N, CA, C and O atoms as a MOPAC input file, in Angstrom:
PM7 MOZYME 1SCF
protein

 N      0.97800 1    -1.31600 1    -0.13500 1
 C      0.24100 1     0.19400 1     0.04800 1
 C      0.76800 1     1.29200 1    -0.05600 1
 O      1.37400 1     1.63000 1     0.96100 1
 N      0.78800 1     2.00900 1    -0.88900 1
 C      1.33500 1     3.46900 1    -0.78800 1
 C      0.97000 1     4.55600 1     0.18900 1
 O      0.04900 1     4.39400 1     0.98900 1
 N      1.59600 1     5.52600 1     0.14000 1
 C      1.33500 1     6.29300 1     1.18300 1
 C     -0.10900 1     7.08900 1     1.02100 1
 O     -0.79000 1     7.41200 1     1.99400 1
 N     -0.50400 1     7.38000 1    -0.47200 1
 C     -1.54500 1     7.68600 1    -0.81000 1
 C     -2.90100 1     6.77900 1     0.08500 1
 O     -3.77900 1     7.20400 1     0.83600 1
 N     -2.65900 1     5.73400 1    -0.28000 1
 C     -3.65000 1     4.82500 1     0.39000 1
 C     -4.10400 1     4.50200 1     1.63000 1
 O     -5.17300 1     4.03800 1     2.02800 1
 N     -2.75800 1     4.94500 1     2.35100 1
 C     -2.77300 1     5.10800 1     3.64900 1
 C     -3.58800 1     6.19500 1     4.12700 1
 O     -4.41900 1     6.12900 1     5.03200 1
 N     -3.24500 1     7.30100 1     3.37000 1
 C     -3.99200 1     8.79400 1     3.72500 1
 C     -5.68900 1     8.34200 1     3.92000 1
 O     -6.44400 1     8.45900 1     4.88600 1
 N     -5.85800 1     7.87200 1     2.76500 1
 C     -7.01100 1     7.79100 1     1.99000 1
 C     -7.88500 1     6.82400 1     3.00400 1
 O     -8.98300 1     7.22100 1     3.39400 1
 N     -7.40100 1     5.63000 1     3.38800 1
 C     -8.14000 1     4.61800 1     4.50300 1
 C     -8.06600 1     5.48000 1     6.14500 1
 O     -8.97800 1     5.56300 1     6.96700 1
 N     -7.12500 1     5.85800 1     6.20900 1
 C     -6.75900 1     6.78000 1     7.48200 1
 C     -8.04600 1     7.98100 1     7.80500 1
 O     -8.59100 1     8.21100 1     8.88400 1
 N     -8.25500 1     8.52600 1     6.67000 1
 C     -9.23200 1     9.75300 1     6.28000 1
 C    -10.64500 1     9.18200 1     6.36100 1
 O    -11.61400 1     9.79900 1     6.80400 1
 N    -10.65600 1     7.87900 1     5.86300 1
 C    -12.26300 1     7.41600 1     5.78700 1
 C    -12.27800 1     6.88000 1     7.36200 1
 O    -13.37900 1     7.09900 1     7.86800 1
 N    -11.30300 1     6.20800 1     8.30400 1
 C    -11.43600 1     5.89400 1     9.50600 1
 C    -12.24500 1     6.94000 1    10.26900 1
 O    -13.39700 1     6.82900 1    10.68900 1
 N    -11.26700 1     8.15700 1    10.38200 1
 C    -11.66500 1     9.12200 1    11.13400 1
 C    -12.82200 1     9.81000 1    10.79000 1
 O    -13.21100 1    10.67000 1    11.57900 1
 N    -13.62700 1     9.54800 1     9.48400 1
 C    -14.63700 1    10.09500 1     9.30200 1
 C    -15.81900 1     9.19200 1     9.72000 1
 O    -16.90400 1     9.68800 1    10.02300 1
 N    -15.62700 1     8.04100 1     9.73100 1
 C    -16.38800 1     7.24500 1    10.47400 1
 C    -16.63300 1     7.50400 1    11.80200 1
 O    -17.75000 1     7.78900 1    12.23200 1
 N    -15.49800 1     7.40600 1    12.56400 1
 C    -15.28500 1     7.73500 1    14.09600 1
 C    -16.10500 1     8.70200 1    14.11200 1
 O    -17.20900 1     8.44000 1    14.58800 1
 N    -15.88200 1    10.01500 1    13.64900 1
 C    -16.22100 1    11.64300 1    13.94000 1
 C    -17.92900 1    11.29500 1    13.75500 1
 O    -18.61300 1    11.81000 1    14.64000 1
 N    -18.72700 1    10.45000 1    12.66800 1
 C    -19.86000 1    10.48000 1    12.39400 1
 C    -20.63500 1     9.48000 1    13.58800 1
 O    -21.81100 1     9.68700 1    13.88700 1
 N    -19.91900 1     8.50500 1    14.15300 1
 C    -20.27000 1     7.52500 1    15.38900 1
 C    -20.09800 1     8.61700 1    16.48200 1
 O    -20.96400 1     8.54600 1    17.35400 1
 N    -19.41800 1     9.35700 1    16.60000 1
 C    -19.43000 1    10.19600 1    17.93500 1
 C    -20.75700 1    11.33200 1    17.65500 1
 O    -21.30100 1    11.66200 1    18.70900 1
 N    -21.15200 1    11.75700 1    16.81300 1
 C    -22.07800 1    13.06400 1    16.42800 1
 C    -23.15600 1    12.24000 1    16.47200 1
 O    -24.15800 1    12.80700 1    16.90900 1
 N    -23.31000 1    11.04300 1    16.15800 1
 C    -24.74100 1    10.31800 1    16.18000 1
 C    -24.95200 1     9.74100 1    17.64500 1
 O    -26.04900 1     9.65500 1    18.19700 1
 N    -23.74600 1     9.36300 1    18.18300 1
 C    -23.64700 1     8.71400 1    19.65700 1
 C    -24.53100 1     7.61300 1    19.67400 1
 O    -25.67300 1     7.56900 1    20.13200 1
 N    -23.78900 1     6.62300 1    19.05300 1
 C    -24.46700 1     5.15900 1    18.59600 1
 C    -24.21000 1     4.40200 1    20.36100 1
 O    -24.35200 1     3.19200 1    20.53900 1
 N    -23.93200 1     5.10500 1    21.19500 1
 C    -23.82700 1     4.27100 1    22.55100 1
 C    -24.80900 1     4.39300 1    22.98400 1
 O    -25.50400 1     5.35900 1    22.66900 1
 N    -25.31500 1     3.26200 1    24.04800 1
 C    -26.52400 1     3.27600 1    24.62400 1
 C    -26.30200 1     3.20100 1    26.44300 1
 O    -25.60300 1     2.33600 1    26.97200 1
 N    -26.97000 1     4.17400 1    27.14200 1
 C    -26.47800 1     3.77400 1    28.73100 1
 C    -26.71300 1     2.26800 1    28.94400 1
 O    -27.39000 1     1.40600 1    28.38500 1
 N    -25.82600 1     2.31800 1    30.04100 1
 C    -25.85100 1     0.81200 1    30.43200 1
 C    -27.07900 1     0.63900 1    31.72800 1
 O    -27.22800 1     1.49800 1    32.59700 1
 N    -27.81500 1    -0.51300 1    31.65800 1
 C    -28.26700 1    -0.56800 1    32.62500 1
 C    -28.82300 1    -1.89200 1    33.36200 1
 O    -29.56000 1    -2.78600 1    32.94600 1
 N    -28.28100 1    -1.71600 1    34.44800 1
 C    -28.01200 1    -3.38500 1    35.06800 1
 C    -28.49700 1    -3.10300 1    36.37200 1
 O    -28.59600 1    -2.03200 1    36.97000 1
 N    -28.84700 1    -4.52800 1    36.77400 1
 C    -29.67600 1    -4.96900 1    38.09000 1
 C    -28.91500 1    -6.21500 1    38.62700 1
 O    -28.51700 1    -7.13900 1    37.91600 1
 N    -28.75500 1    -6.11200 1    40.06500 1
 C    -28.12700 1    -7.30200 1    40.57900 1
 C    -29.43300 1    -7.45200 1    41.59200 1
 O    -29.99200 1    -6.62800 1    42.31700 1
 N    -29.65700 1    -8.73000 1    41.35500 1
 C    -30.61600 1    -9.76400 1    42.31000 1
 C    -32.03700 1    -8.26100 1    42.46700 1
 O    -32.57500 1    -7.70600 1    43.42500 1
 N    -32.11800 1    -8.15800 1    41.29200 1
 C    -33.44600 1    -7.25700 1    41.12600 1
 C    -33.79900 1    -6.06100 1    41.60300 1
 O    -34.89600 1    -5.50200 1    41.59700 1
 N    -32.23300 1    -5.55300 1    42.22700 1
 C    -32.31400 1    -4.06500 1    42.80700 1
 C    -31.73700 1    -3.21500 1    41.42200 1
 O    -31.01300 1    -3.69300 1    40.54900 1
 N    -32.11600 1    -2.23300 1    41.46700 1
 C    -31.84200 1    -1.05400 1    40.83800 1
 C    -30.53700 1    -0.26500 1    41.08300 1
 O    -29.68200 1    -0.67400 1    41.86900 1
 N    -30.42100 1     0.82300 1    40.41800 1
 C    -29.36600 1     1.34600 1    40.50300 1
 C    -29.38100 1     2.28800 1    42.21000 1
 O    -28.41800 1     2.39400 1    42.96900 1
 N    -30.84700 1     2.87900 1    42.42800 1
 C    -30.98100 1     3.40300 1    43.81400 1
 C    -30.94800 1     2.36700 1    44.46900 1
 O    -30.09900 1     2.40100 1    45.35900 1
 N    -31.63700 1     1.26600 1    44.38800 1
 C    -31.42700 1     0.18700 1    45.59700 1
 C    -29.82700 1    -0.38200 1    45.91200 1
 O    -29.51300 1    -0.97900 1    46.94200 1
 N    -28.97700 1    -0.08300 1    44.87600 1
 C    -27.87800 1    -0.67800 1    45.14300 1
 C    -27.05100 1     0.33300 1    45.74600 1
 O    -26.26100 1     0.00400 1    46.63000 1
 N    -27.15500 1     1.62500 1    45.33500 1
 C    -26.34700 1     2.85500 1    45.79100 1
 C    -26.78000 1     2.70800 1    47.61100 1
 O    -25.88400 1     2.92900 1    48.42500 1
 N    -27.77700 1     2.44000 1    47.95900 1
 C    -28.30900 1     2.37700 1    49.37000 1
 C    -27.77700 1     0.92100 1    50.14100 1
 O    -27.68100 1     0.92800 1    51.36800 1
 N    -27.53700 1     0.04400 1    49.59000 1
 C    -27.08600 1    -1.19200 1    49.96900 1
 C    -25.69100 1    -1.13800 1    50.27000 1
 O    -24.80300 1    -1.08600 1    49.42000 1
 N    -25.48500 1    -1.15700 1    51.81900 1
 C    -24.25900 1    -0.64000 1    52.37700 1
 C    -22.85300 1    -2.31300 1    52.19600 1
 O    -21.63500 1    -2.34300 1    52.02000 1
 N    -23.95500 1    -3.44000 1    52.37200 1
 C    -23.03000 1    -4.59000 1    51.80700 1
 C    -22.39200 1    -4.79700 1    50.21200 1
 O    -21.44200 1    -5.54000 1    49.97100 1
 N    -23.11200 1    -3.98900 1    49.19500 1
 C    -22.93100 1    -3.93500 1    47.92100 1
 C    -21.52400 1    -2.74300 1    47.75100 1
 O    -20.44700 1    -2.89100 1    47.17500 1
 N    -21.92400 1    -1.90300 1    48.29500 1
 C    -20.48100 1    -0.87500 1    48.20800 1
 C    -19.69700 1    -1.21500 1    48.58900 1
 O    -18.68800 1    -1.07900 1    47.89700 1
 N    -19.51900 1    -1.99900 1    50.13400 1
 C    -18.55600 1    -2.25500 1    50.59400 1
 C    -17.56500 1    -3.85500 1    49.79000 1
 O    -16.44400 1    -4.34200 1    49.93500 1
 N    -18.80000 1    -4.16900 1    48.95300 1
 C    -18.30300 1    -5.67400 1    48.26400 1
 C    -17.43000 1    -5.04900 1    47.10400 1
 O    -16.33500 1    -5.51100 1    46.78200 1
 N    -18.13000 1    -3.75400 1    46.40200 1
 C    -17.27500 1    -3.07600 1    45.03300 1
 C    -15.96500 1    -2.45100 1    45.72700 1
 O    -15.02100 1    -2.36200 1    44.94200 1
 N    -15.73300 1    -2.04200 1    46.90900 1
 C    -14.70300 1    -1.15100 1    47.25500 1
 C    -13.87700 1    -2.20800 1    47.45500 1
 O    -12.70200 1    -2.01900 1    47.14100 1
 N    -14.22400 1    -3.45800 1    47.97100 1
 C    -12.96400 1    -4.45200 1    48.24700 1
 C    -12.80000 1    -4.92400 1    46.95100 1
 O    -11.59700 1    -5.10800 1    46.76600 1
 N    -13.55800 1    -5.24900 1    45.81800 1
 C    -13.22200 1    -5.60100 1    44.58500 1
 C    -12.01100 1    -4.48600 1    43.83300 1
 O    -10.97500 1    -4.82400 1    43.26000 1
 N    -12.49400 1    -3.19600 1    44.03700 1
 C    -11.53900 1    -2.47800 1    43.72000 1
 C    -10.82200 1    -1.73400 1    44.72300 1
 O    -11.15100 1    -0.75800 1    45.39600 1
 N     -9.52600 1    -2.57600 1    44.65700 1
 C     -8.91800 1    -2.24500 1    45.59200 1
 C     -7.95300 1    -0.82500 1    45.64100 1
 O     -7.53400 1    -0.36700 1    44.57800 1
 N     -7.68600 1    -0.27800 1    46.71600 1
 C     -7.39100 1     0.97000 1    46.91900 1
 C     -7.99800 1     2.14500 1    46.33800 1
 O     -7.40700 1     3.18600 1    46.05000 1
 N     -9.41100 1     1.85800 1    46.16700 1
 C    -10.35400 1     2.89700 1    45.71800 1
 C    -11.83300 1     2.99500 1    46.51400 1
 O    -12.13400 1     1.94800 1    47.08800 1
 N    -12.45800 1     3.70300 1    46.59200 1
 C    -13.38000 1     4.44200 1    47.56400 1
 C    -14.55900 1     4.83400 1    46.78700 1
 O    -14.41300 1     5.53100 1    45.78300 1
 N    -16.02100 1     4.34000 1    47.27200 1
 C    -17.16600 1     4.64300 1    46.41200 1
 C    -17.94200 1     5.41300 1    47.02700 1
 O    -18.59600 1     4.98400 1    47.97700 1
 N    -18.03000 1     6.68300 1    46.62300 1
 C    -18.58000 1     7.87700 1    47.19600 1
 C    -19.81600 1     8.84800 1    46.26600 1
 O    -19.51100 1     9.79300 1    45.53800 1
 N    -21.11000 1     8.39500 1    46.48000 1
 C    -22.26100 1     8.34400 1    45.83700 1
 C    -22.05400 1     7.35700 1    44.44600 1
 O    -21.99500 1     6.13000 1    44.36200 1
 N    -21.97600 1     8.34200 1    43.46800 1
 C    -21.97800 1     7.83400 1    42.09200 1
 C    -20.72500 1     7.82700 1    41.49700 1
 O    -20.66800 1     7.50100 1    40.31100 1
 N    -19.33700 1     8.23200 1    42.30700 1
 C    -18.08700 1     8.28100 1    41.97900 1
 C    -17.17100 1     7.04300 1    42.43300 1
 O    -17.37000 1     6.42900 1    43.48100 1
 N    -16.25100 1     6.77900 1    41.61600 1
 C    -15.22700 1     5.91100 1    42.22800 1
 C    -13.70800 1     6.64800 1    42.31400 1
 O    -13.09400 1     7.06900 1    41.33300 1
 N    -13.29300 1     6.70000 1    43.57200 1
 C    -12.19000 1     7.17600 1    43.49800 1
 C    -10.89400 1     6.09400 1    43.55800 1
 O    -10.83400 1     5.09300 1    44.27100 1
 N     -9.96300 1     6.53500 1    42.69000 1
 C     -8.52600 1     5.56000 1    43.26600 1
 C     -7.68000 1     6.01200 1    43.41800 1
 O     -6.70000 1     5.37600 1    43.80500 1

């Protein structure tokens, strides 16, 4: 592949990436654990301690994880 082909492919991939970001193809993650929603899990002290234990050297403060 010569330099022109590399530039064309790079430009095409960049355009696709920009279009995907502009359209926002991502979806919000929604998960439940044992039938509990986000609010229930936030209020569950045992769950929060388990998360902190799995994520060593980090703390869970509300909706933020700080490491």
